[in-house]
Every structure is written in C-alpha cells, then in structure tokens.
C-alpha positions as CSV (number, residue, x, y, z in Angstrom):
1,M,0.0,0.0,0.0
2,I,2.7,2.5,1.0
3,D,4.8,1.5,-2.1
4,K,1.8,2.4,-4.3
5,I,1.5,5.8,-2.7
6,L,5.2,6.5,-3.0
7,D,5.2,5.4,-6.6
8,K,2.2,7.7,-7.3
9,Y,3.3,10.8,-5.4
10,G,6.9,10.3,-4.2
11,R,9.5,8.2,-5.9
12,N,8.4,8.4,-9.5
13,A,6.3,11.5,-9.5
14,G,9.3,13.9,-9.8
15,N,11.0,11.7,-12.4
16,N,8.0,11.7,-14.7
17,A,7.6,15.5,-14.4
18,N,11.3,16.0,-15.2
19,D,11.1,13.7,-18.1
20,I,8.1,15.6,-19.5
21,H,9.9,19.0,-19.2
22,A,13.2,17.6,-20.5
23,N,11.5,16.5,-23.7
24,E,10.0,19.9,-24.3
25,E,12.3,22.1,-26.4
26,V,11.7,25.9,-26.5
27,E,12.3,27.0,-30.0
28,V,13.9,30.5,-30.1
29,E,14.3,32.0,-33.5
30,D,17.3,34.3,-33.9
31,L,16.2,37.4,-35.7
32,G,19.6,39.1,-35.6
33,T,19.0,41.7,-33.0
34,F,16.5,39.8,-30.9
35,G,15.3,36.3,-30.2
36,F,11.7,35.3,-30.6
37,L,9.9,32.4,-29.0
38,R,8.0,30.6,-31.8
39,G,5.6,28.5,-29.7
40,S,2.2,30.3,-29.4
41,R,2.1,29.5,-25.6
42,E,5.8,30.1,-24.9
43,R,6.7,32.9,-22.5
44,A,10.1,34.1,-21.4
45,T,10.6,34.7,-17.7
46,M,13.5,37.1,-18.2
47,L,14.7,39.5,-20.9
48,E,18.5,39.6,-21.5
49,L,19.8,42.9,-22.6
50,R,23.1,42.1,-24.4
51,K,25.5,45.0,-24.9
52,R,28.1,45.1,-27.7
53,D,30.9,45.1,-25.0
54,G,29.8,41.6,-23.9
55,S,28.0,42.7,-20.7
56,I,24.5,41.4,-20.2
57,L,21.7,42.6,-17.9
58,A,18.7,40.3,-17.4
59,I,15.4,41.7,-16.1
60,G,12.5,39.7,-15.0
61,Y,9.3,40.2,-17.1
62,G,7.4,40.1,-13.8
63,W,9.1,43.4,-12.8
64,L,8.2,45.1,-16.1
65,E,5.7,47.9,-15.2
66,K,5.1,49.2,-18.7
67,V,6.5,49.4,-22.2
68,A,6.3,52.4,-24.5
69,F,7.2,52.9,-28.1
70,D,7.9,56.3,-29.7
71,P,9.4,56.4,-33.2
72,T,11.8,59.2,-32.1
73,D,12.7,57.8,-28.7
74,G,12.6,54.0,-29.4
75,I,11.3,51.5,-26.9
76,I,11.2,52.4,-23.2
77,L,11.0,49.7,-20.6
78,H,9.8,50.8,-17.2
79,V,11.3,48.5,-14.6
80,L,11.0,49.2,-10.9
81,G,10.9,52.9,-11.4
82,Q,13.9,52.9,-13.8
83,K,13.8,53.5,-17.5
84,I,15.7,51.3,-19.9
85,R,15.8,52.8,-23.4
86,I,16.3,50.8,-26.5
87,R,17.4,53.0,-29.4
88,G,17.6,52.0,-33.0
89,R,15.9,51.9,-36.4
90,N,12.8,50.1,-37.5
91,L,12.0,49.0,-34.0
92,N,8.3,48.5,-34.8
93,V,8.5,47.0,-38.3
94,E,7.0,43.6,-39.1
95,V,9.9,41.1,-39.3
96,H,7.8,38.1,-40.2
97,P,4.0,38.0,-40.6
98,K,2.5,39.1,-37.2
99,V,6.0,39.5,-35.6
100,R,6.9,43.0,-34.3
101,L,9.5,43.6,-31.6
102,F,7.4,45.9,-29.5
103,E,4.4,43.6,-29.5
104,A,6.6,40.6,-28.9
105,I,8.1,42.3,-25.8
106,C,4.6,43.1,-24.6
107,R,3.7,39.4,-24.9
108,H,6.9,38.2,-23.1
109,R,8.1,36.4,-26.3
110,V,11.5,38.0,-26.5
111,P,14.2,36.2,-24.4
112,W,17.0,38.5,-25.5
113,L,17.9,41.8,-27.3
114,Q,21.4,42.5,-28.8
115,E,23.1,45.8,-29.6
116,V,24.8,45.7,-33.0
117,S,28.3,46.7,-33.6
118,D,29.1,50.0,-35.4
119,H,30.0,48.0,-38.5
120,D,26.8,46.0,-38.5
121,C,24.8,49.2,-37.9
122,M,26.2,50.9,-41.0
123,A,25.9,47.7,-43.1
124,A,22.2,47.0,-42.1
125,K,19.8,47.0,-45.0
126,D,16.8,49.3,-45.1
127,G,13.8,47.9,-43.3
128,H,15.9,45.7,-40.9
129,I,15.6,46.1,-37.2
130,V,18.8,47.7,-35.8
131,I,19.3,48.1,-32.0
132,E,22.0,50.8,-31.8
133,A,22.1,51.2,-28.0
134,I,20.5,49.9,-24.9
135,D,20.7,52.6,-22.2
136,C,20.3,51.1,-18.7
C-alpha cells in the first residue's frame, strides 16, 4: 500500500515530471537583434539585454511595469521605477507576418535583445531592425 502511494506521489512523480519537461524544447528564432519564442504558448521569464561590449543585464518580465514605443525615442522599458531605453531603427516593423519587436516584448516572447556593432549598424539593409544602443 505504501509503495503504491510512494510510486504515485513520491519516488516516480518527480522523475516523470522532469522527463516531460526535458522533452520539451523551446524554439527560439534568432532574428539578428533579438530572439523570438516561436511557440504560441511560450513565454520568457526574463529579458536579456546584451551589450556590444559583452556585458548582459537580465530583467524579469514580472518586474516590467510598462513598455512604451515612440518612433523618435525608441522603446522604453519601465522596470522598478527605472527607464531602460532601446534606441535604433525600424523597432516596430514587421519582421515576419505578425511579428513585431514591440508587440513581442509586450507578450513576453523575447528572451534577448542584442546591440549591434558599429560596422553592422552601418551595413544594415533598409527595413531591418537595428538596435543601436541599450541605455540602462
């Protein structure tokens, strides 16, 4: 009797749950300056802000108070009373059908953002998203 309870709730319960989660792969599409979670139900828990010098700041989506987009100012993330400004070009263009950076951030589907190098910034084609700076 006790063995049946342990099998159901104890010994094997954790292993089965881990096996289920281990088999799930989150598909992140690399769109150059940001990653996008492809699964319709996928959500990122944190947003990595990757600077060109190699430093990274990760902020929890749970701490994100509001997000604003202004074509002249870029995207502003309001996190715990601080403003994080993402400056660049074409920050609200449609990269793929129904995929825009601002909307994807609002839906917690962006796991990382990446500043581009000066060379890549100059070489970027018209219409491509370019993140020139992340001001923290």
